[in-house]
N, C-alpha and C positions, 0 to 999 in steps of 0.2 A: 276473465280475467275483473276486468270492472262489477261484476257483482262480487268476486271473493273480494274486494277491497271494500264496497260499502260494507259486507261482511263484518271487516273487521274492525273498524271504524263505527259501527257500532255496538264490539264491543268493549272497544274502549269506554267510546259514552258511558259506558254503559257501569267501566270499571272504576270510573272518574267521576260519576254520581255514586256508587258505592263507599270510595274513598272515602267523601266530601259529606259520604252521608256516616258513614264513621265515627269522620275527625270530629265535627259538628252535634253526634254523641255523648262523644267524648267530653266532649269541652260542657253542654252541661252538666251531664256527670256531678264535673271537677267544680265547675258553677254550683251547683245542690251540693255539693258538699262541705265545700267554702264557707256558705251559708249558713251550714247544719253546725259545722267545727270555732271557725270565727268569734260567734259570740263567746263561746264558753274558756274560749285563752284569756287568761291573764296577759294583757297584751302591755299594765303599767311595770311587770314582772322588770324587764328590760329598762323601762325609761330612766333617764335620772332629773330624779324632782331635782335637783341645783341649778335643771337651766335657764336661763331667767335670760330679758333683751341687757344690755349694757348698753349702759347711756350715752348721748352726748355730751362733754363738759364744749359750753355750751357762753356765752358774756354779756349779757343784756341786759339792757331795767326794766325790772314787771311790769306788765301792766298794769294802769289802774283802772281796777273791776271792784263792781260795789254791787253784791246781791244781796238777797236776807237771809235770814238761818233757818230754825225749822220753828221757833219760834214765829218766825215771821218778822225778826226786827233786825234790822239794817247791821251789815258786816260789810269790811274792806277786805284788802289785801295792807295795804296800806296804815291796815289797825293792830296786825304784826310784823311792824320793821322794828329791827332790835332779834329778832327771833329769825332761827331755820325755819324752815314755811318747807314740806313739801306738799304743792299741791296735787291731787291726782282729779283726772279727770274721768267718769267712770258711769258704769250704766247700770241697772239693777236688773237688768235682765240679757249680761255679760259676761259667759263662764267667765275667762280671764282673772276680770275685773272682782269677778266675786271670788277664787282662786286666791290671791292675794290678799285680802283683809284681814283675814288672822295673821298674814306678815306683815300687815301695813300697821295692827292694835298693835302686836306685840310689840315692834320696834317701838311705838308710840312711846308703851308703858315705858322702854326702856330706856326711854332721853327725854321725857317731855320736861325732864329733873333741870335736864341742860344748855333750857332757851331752846329747846323743837314741840313742833305743833305741825299736824298734818290736817289740814284742810283738801277733804271731797266734794265734791260737786259732783253734782247727778245733773246727768245728759237728758235732763225733758221728762223725765217719769211722776205723775201722780206725789202728791206729798203724803200722800199714803199707802204708798208702797216701797217710796223712798225711806218713813218711819219704822212700815215693816222689818222690811232688811235692816234700820239699826239696831232695835233690837233684837232682833235673830242672829243677828254676829257681832255683838256685847260693843258695837264699836261705841266709845270715850272719847274722839276727835272727833273738831265741829265739821259738820257734815252740813252742808250748803247743796237748798235747792235751783237750780237753774233749768226753769220752764221757757227759758227765749233762750236757750245757750249762748249764751254774752260766752261763757268760760271759750267753749272750743271755738269762739270768731276768735280769744283779745288773746290766745296761744297758739292759733293756727293749726285743730288739733287737724290732726289725718284717719284719725280711729283711735277707737276705744280699746284698755286701758291707756291712758300719757301722765306722765306725769311729769313737775319742775321741782325740784327743787332752787329757793329764792334766799338767798342770804343771808347776815343781819342788815348789809345795810341797801337791802334790795333789789341785789343785777340777781337774773335768774343764771345760775351756775353750771346744771342739769338738767337734761332732758331726754325723760323716758318714750320712748312707744314703743309697748306690752306690759306684759306683766314684770313682778320687781323678785324676787324671789330676798330672803337675810342673808346672805351670803354679799349683795352685789349692792344691798342698804349703807350695811357695814364700812363694805371695803371703799362707797364714793358718797356718805353722807357722811356716818362718825366723823369725817378729819374732817369736814366743812364745823362741825359740834367747836371742833377745839380751834380755832380758828379765834 
């Protein structure tokens, strides 16, 4: 009897090993298939490009912030009192920052005559990289290099991009963490321009 029980256990062990080997081979085939097929799929087809971060409504005095612009001239947020300002903290290497720049540029062009501006404060990259980015994206709003990350400290940024809308009286009224789209700008910033 003991001999028979040992043979059955051995067959069961071999069967379990074979089953695990087949499962492993199946998973390997699925993984390789996914690596071959997924890159060919257009996964953006079902993505809603209107998805955006939603701003938080806040109300506090804008921080004092003085930097130099791309020409090395001293500039300050206080220079823009009386204007609605969207401060955008970003970096040249940041994918969502790159993605939102054309939207920010278009919104700026459409609303600058209403006393609106964007100040794009770049977080720490070399001046030559920032200037190349500005030229590549055709940015016409003020861009301030921030080699010491003063803006990220002043606004207590947790990540990039982050944006803050300052009203004409110098109060931060909206705060975004993440990329912005046109719909959210129109919905939340445009009413501030009419105040």
